[in-house]
C-alpha positions as CSV (number, residue, x, y, z in Angstrom):
1,M,31.2,-40.9,-58.4
2,T,28.1,-41.9,-56.4
3,D,25.5,-43.1,-58.4
4,I,22.0,-41.2,-58.4
5,K,19.0,-43.6,-58.2
6,K,16.2,-42.4,-60.2
7,T,12.7,-43.1,-59.2
8,D,10.4,-44.6,-61.4
9,P,7.2,-42.4,-61.7
10,A,5.1,-45.7,-61.7
11,D,6.5,-46.4,-58.2
12,R,5.2,-43.1,-56.7
13,P,1.9,-43.3,-54.7
14,P,-1.0,-42.0,-56.5
15,V,-2.1,-38.6,-55.3
16,P,-5.5,-38.5,-54.4
17,P,-7.9,-36.4,-56.4
18,A,-8.9,-32.8,-55.3
19,S,-12.2,-32.7,-53.6
20,S,-14.5,-30.3,-55.1
21,A,-16.6,-29.7,-52.0
22,A,-16.0,-26.5,-50.2
23,P,-14.4,-27.0,-46.8
24,Q,-16.9,-26.7,-44.0
25,S,-16.4,-24.3,-41.2
26,L,-15.6,-25.7,-37.6
27,K,-18.3,-24.8,-35.0
28,A,-16.7,-23.9,-31.7
29,I,-18.8,-24.9,-28.6
30,P,-17.5,-23.0,-25.6
31,V,-16.9,-25.0,-22.3
32,R,-19.7,-24.3,-19.8
33,H,-18.5,-23.3,-16.5
34,Y,-21.1,-24.3,-14.3
35,G,-18.9,-23.6,-11.1
36,R,-19.2,-19.8,-12.1
37,Y,-22.9,-19.7,-12.2
38,V,-23.2,-21.4,-8.8
39,S,-20.7,-19.1,-6.9
40,A,-22.2,-16.0,-8.9
41,V,-25.4,-17.1,-7.3
42,V,-24.1,-17.6,-4.0
43,A,-22.4,-14.4,-3.7
44,I,-25.8,-12.6,-4.7
45,A,-27.5,-14.4,-2.1
46,A,-25.0,-13.4,0.4
47,L,-25.0,-10.0,-0.4
48,V,-28.9,-9.6,-0.1
49,A,-28.6,-11.5,3.1
50,I,-26.2,-9.0,4.5
51,V,-28.3,-6.0,3.3
52,Y,-31.6,-7.6,4.7
53,A,-29.8,-8.1,8.2
54,F,-28.6,-4.4,8.2
55,G,-32.1,-3.2,7.0
56,Q,-33.8,-4.7,10.1
57,G,-31.9,-2.8,12.5
58,R,-32.8,0.6,14.1
59,I,-30.3,2.8,12.1
60,N,-30.7,6.2,11.5
61,W,-29.0,6.3,8.3
62,G,-29.9,10.1,8.1
63,A,-27.4,11.1,10.6
64,V,-24.6,9.9,8.5
65,P,-25.1,12.6,5.8
66,E,-26.1,15.2,8.1
67,Y,-22.8,15.1,10.0
68,F,-20.6,13.8,6.9
69,F,-19.3,17.4,6.4
70,D,-19.5,18.6,9.9
71,D,-16.8,21.0,11.1
72,R,-15.5,18.5,13.6
73,I,-15.4,15.9,11.2
74,M,-13.7,17.9,8.6
75,T,-11.1,19.0,11.4
76,G,-10.5,15.3,12.2
77,V,-9.9,14.4,8.5
78,G,-7.4,17.1,8.3
79,K,-5.5,15.9,11.7
80,T,-5.8,12.4,10.7
81,L,-4.0,13.5,7.2
82,L,-1.5,15.6,9.0
83,L,-0.6,12.7,11.5
84,T,-0.3,10.3,8.6
85,A,2.3,12.4,6.9
86,L,4.5,13.5,9.9
87,S,4.5,9.9,11.2
88,M,5.5,8.5,7.8
89,V,8.3,11.2,7.3
90,I,9.5,10.0,10.9
91,G,9.1,6.4,10.0
92,I,11.0,6.9,6.4
93,V,13.9,8.9,7.8
94,G,14.4,6.7,10.5
95,G,14.0,3.6,8.5
96,V,16.6,4.6,5.8
97,L,18.9,5.0,8.7
98,L,18.2,1.9,10.3
99,A,18.7,0.2,7.2
100,V,22.1,1.8,6.8
101,M,23.1,0.9,10.2
102,R,21.8,-2.7,9.8
103,L,24.0,-3.2,6.7
104,S,27.1,-1.6,8.1
105,K,30.2,-3.8,8.8
106,N,30.5,-1.9,12.3
107,P,29.0,-4.5,14.8
108,V,27.9,-1.9,17.1
109,T,25.7,0.2,14.8
110,S,24.6,-3.2,13.2
111,S,23.5,-4.5,16.6
112,I,22.0,-1.3,17.9
113,A,19.7,-1.5,14.6
114,W,18.9,-5.2,15.1
115,F,17.7,-4.6,18.5
116,Y,15.5,-1.5,17.7
117,I,13.8,-3.4,14.9
118,W,13.5,-6.4,17.0
119,F,12.0,-4.5,20.0
120,F,9.3,-2.4,17.9
121,R,8.3,-4.9,15.5
122,G,7.8,-7.2,18.6
123,T,5.4,-5.1,20.6
124,P,1.9,-3.7,19.6
125,V,1.9,0.0,18.5
126,L,-0.9,0.4,21.1
127,V,1.1,-0.8,23.9
128,Q,3.7,1.6,22.7
129,L,1.2,4.5,22.7
130,F,0.2,4.0,26.1
131,V,3.8,3.6,27.5
132,W,4.7,7.0,25.9
133,F,1.3,8.5,27.3
134,N,1.9,7.4,30.9
135,L,5.8,7.9,31.3
136,G,4.8,10.9,33.4
137,L,3.6,8.5,36.1
138,V,7.3,7.5,36.7
139,F,9.2,10.9,35.2
140,E,8.0,13.9,37.0
141,Y,10.3,16.0,34.8
142,I,12.3,16.0,31.5
143,N,15.6,17.2,32.0
144,L,17.6,17.8,28.8
145,G,20.4,19.8,30.8
146,P,20.8,23.5,29.5
147,I,18.4,22.7,26.4
148,Y,15.3,21.8,27.9
149,K,13.4,21.2,31.4
150,D,9.8,21.0,32.2
151,Y,7.4,18.8,33.5
152,W,6.6,15.6,31.8
153,S,3.1,16.1,31.5
154,S,3.3,19.3,29.9
155,F,6.1,18.1,27.6
156,M,4.3,14.7,26.3
157,T,1.3,16.2,24.9
158,P,-1.0,13.9,22.8
159,L,0.4,14.9,19.5
160,L,3.9,14.1,20.5
161,T,2.6,10.9,21.7
162,A,0.9,9.9,18.7
163,L,3.9,11.1,16.6
164,L,6.5,9.0,18.9
165,G,4.0,6.2,19.1
166,L,3.3,5.8,15.2
167,G,6.5,7.2,14.1
168,L,9.1,5.2,15.7
169,N,7.0,2.1,15.1
170,E,6.9,2.6,11.4
171,A,10.7,3.1,11.5
172,A,11.3,-0.3,12.3
173,Y,9.1,-1.6,9.3
174,M,10.6,0.8,6.9
175,A,14.1,-0.2,8.2
176,E,13.3,-3.5,6.7
177,I,11.8,-2.4,3.6
178,C,14.8,0.0,2.8
179,R,17.1,-2.9,3.6
180,A,15.5,-5.2,1.2
181,G,15.6,-2.4,-1.6
182,L,19.2,-1.6,-1.0
183,L,20.3,-5.4,-1.2
184,S,18.3,-5.5,-4.5
185,V,20.7,-3.4,-6.1
186,D,23.7,-5.4,-7.5
187,E,27.1,-4.8,-5.7
188,G,28.7,-4.3,-9.1
189,Q,27.2,-0.9,-9.2
190,T,28.7,0.2,-5.9
191,E,32.2,-1.2,-6.9
192,A,31.9,0.8,-10.3
193,S,31.1,3.8,-8.5
194,H,33.9,3.6,-6.1
195,A,36.3,2.9,-8.9
196,L,35.0,6.2,-10.4
197,G,36.2,7.9,-7.3
198,M,32.7,8.3,-5.8
199,S,32.5,8.3,-1.9
200,H,30.4,5.9,-0.1
201,G,27.8,8.4,0.8
202,R,27.5,9.7,-2.8
203,T,27.3,6.3,-3.9
204,L,24.6,5.3,-1.7
205,W,22.7,8.8,-2.7
206,R,23.2,9.0,-6.1
207,V,23.5,5.2,-7.5
208,V,22.3,2.6,-5.0
209,I,18.9,4.3,-3.7
210,P,17.6,5.4,-6.9
211,Q,17.7,2.2,-8.2
212,A,16.3,0.7,-5.0
213,M,13.3,2.8,-5.2
214,R,11.7,0.3,-7.6
215,V,11.6,-2.2,-4.7
216,I,11.0,0.0,-1.7
217,V,8.1,2.3,-3.4
218,P,5.2,-0.3,-3.3
219,P,5.5,-1.7,0.3
220,T,6.1,2.1,1.5
221,G,2.5,2.9,-0.4
222,N,1.0,0.0,1.6
223,E,2.8,1.3,4.6
224,V,1.0,5.0,4.3
225,I,-2.5,3.4,3.7
226,N,-1.9,1.3,6.9
227,M,-0.6,4.2,8.7
228,L,-3.7,6.2,7.8
229,K,-6.0,3.5,9.4
230,T,-3.6,3.2,12.3
231,T,-4.0,6.9,13.3
232,S,-7.2,5.5,14.7
233,L,-5.6,4.1,17.9
234,V,-4.5,7.5,18.9
235,A,-7.8,8.2,20.1
236,A,-6.9,6.2,23.1
237,V,-4.0,8.8,24.2
238,Q,-6.8,11.6,23.8
239,F,-5.6,12.8,20.5
240,Y,-8.5,14.5,18.4
241,E,-8.4,13.1,14.9
242,L,-11.3,11.7,12.6
243,F,-12.2,8.6,14.9
244,K,-12.1,10.7,18.2
245,F,-14.3,13.3,16.9
246,A,-16.7,10.9,15.5
247,Q,-16.9,8.9,18.5
248,D,-17.6,12.4,20.5
249,I,-20.4,13.1,17.9
250,G,-21.8,9.7,18.2
251,Q,-22.1,10.0,22.4
252,S,-23.5,13.4,22.1
253,S,-26.0,12.9,19.2
254,G,-27.2,9.5,20.3
255,A,-26.0,7.6,17.1
256,P,-22.6,5.9,18.0
257,V,-23.0,3.2,15.4
258,E,-24.1,5.8,12.5
259,M,-20.8,7.6,13.2
260,Y,-18.7,4.9,13.1
261,F,-20.2,4.0,9.6
262,L,-19.5,7.8,8.8
263,A,-15.6,7.6,9.8
264,A,-15.3,4.3,7.9
265,A,-16.6,6.1,5.0
266,W,-14.2,8.6,5.1
267,Y,-11.2,6.1,5.9
268,L,-12.4,4.5,2.5
269,I,-12.4,8.0,0.6
270,M,-8.9,8.7,1.9
271,T,-7.5,5.4,1.5
272,S,-8.9,5.2,-2.0
273,V,-7.2,8.5,-3.0
274,L,-4.0,7.1,-1.7
275,S,-4.3,3.9,-3.7
276,V,-4.4,6.1,-6.9
277,G,-1.6,8.2,-5.8
278,Q,0.5,4.9,-5.1
279,F,-0.4,3.3,-8.7
280,Y,0.9,6.4,-10.5
281,L,3.9,6.5,-8.2
282,E,4.9,2.9,-9.0
283,R,4.1,3.6,-12.8
284,Y,6.8,6.2,-12.4
285,Y,9.6,4.1,-11.0
286,A,8.4,1.3,-13.3
287,R,10.1,3.0,-16.3
288,G,13.1,1.3,-17.7
289,S,12.3,-2.0,-15.8
290,T,9.3,-2.8,-18.1
291,R,8.8,-2.8,-21.7
292,S,5.3,-1.3,-21.6
293,L,3.8,0.6,-18.7
294,P,0.6,-0.6,-17.2
295,P,-2.3,1.4,-18.5
296,T,-3.8,4.2,-16.3
297,P,-7.3,4.0,-15.3
298,L,-8.2,6.8,-17.9
299,Q,-6.8,4.9,-20.5
300,K,-8.5,1.9,-19.7
301,V,-12.1,3.4,-19.5
302,R,-11.0,4.9,-23.0
303,A,-10.0,1.6,-24.4
304,V,-13.5,0.5,-23.0
305,L,-15.5,3.3,-24.7
306,L,-13.4,2.8,-27.9
307,S,-14.1,-1.0,-27.9
308,L,-18.1,-0.3,-27.5
309,G,-18.2,1.5,-30.9
310,R,-16.5,-1.5,-33.0
311,P,-18.3,-4.2,-34.4
312,K,-17.5,-7.9,-33.0
313,G,-14.9,-9.7,-35.4
314,G,-13.8,-6.4,-37.3
315,V,-12.5,-2.9,-37.2
316,A,-14.9,0.0,-37.3
């Protein structure tokens, strides 16, 4: 047996007597961030300088509210939204098709998709618009056999030029976005679907694409907003949308700069609305991937209002 050595109480260190004084509370001194004050002063000074500089110009600010809801401007807003929607439909459908072709094991389809993406991503969209618009200089007729035959100038209208120029260019960018989304899905999902007897097309539509949407949706929302702003380029091919109408009104009214400000204000309104829609769409597809969904703008406002009625350091 092992002997247990007992400690003599006399050998133990003395216990200090308990202090009768109450513990003093620590006084926290916040760290001063002088750089924040300096940057705030610089930002305010720059803002004041910009406002002052614009105030010196001979700008007729009254023309902006005068024409803000003009019939031509509202028609341009509607055509801009319609062109954005149709171009994105062409871009998304073409992008999904090109992404599937790019991921195909068939070298022919994969090479065609690669060449398409390489060409349309490598050339400016304005150049593509001018190419479509001026093809009538080298092609007098468009002849599709018994299906369709007409003069090129009658066939290639400004609307069709805008749709081809914007939609086909967008398809190249959407192809890379869709390809990244499809590659983000684990291959085990596809193998398990095939083991259950599902065809390749059904697996792609029912298993792969729904999971890839979490990766595809955020950049697609950015592409929609970018497409809305890119539609202003079609004014160069004589398609009347918001910018073209604003440009014509500016020339006839003698206030071109003011009409550019008006068009910029409408673009800001439309992109802001699309940004809100993008937020809720991303929030919808984030279900299941995050433990808690990000608060909506209304929830943030409600939280701020509730916090204002509570005393600091306690619960109301």
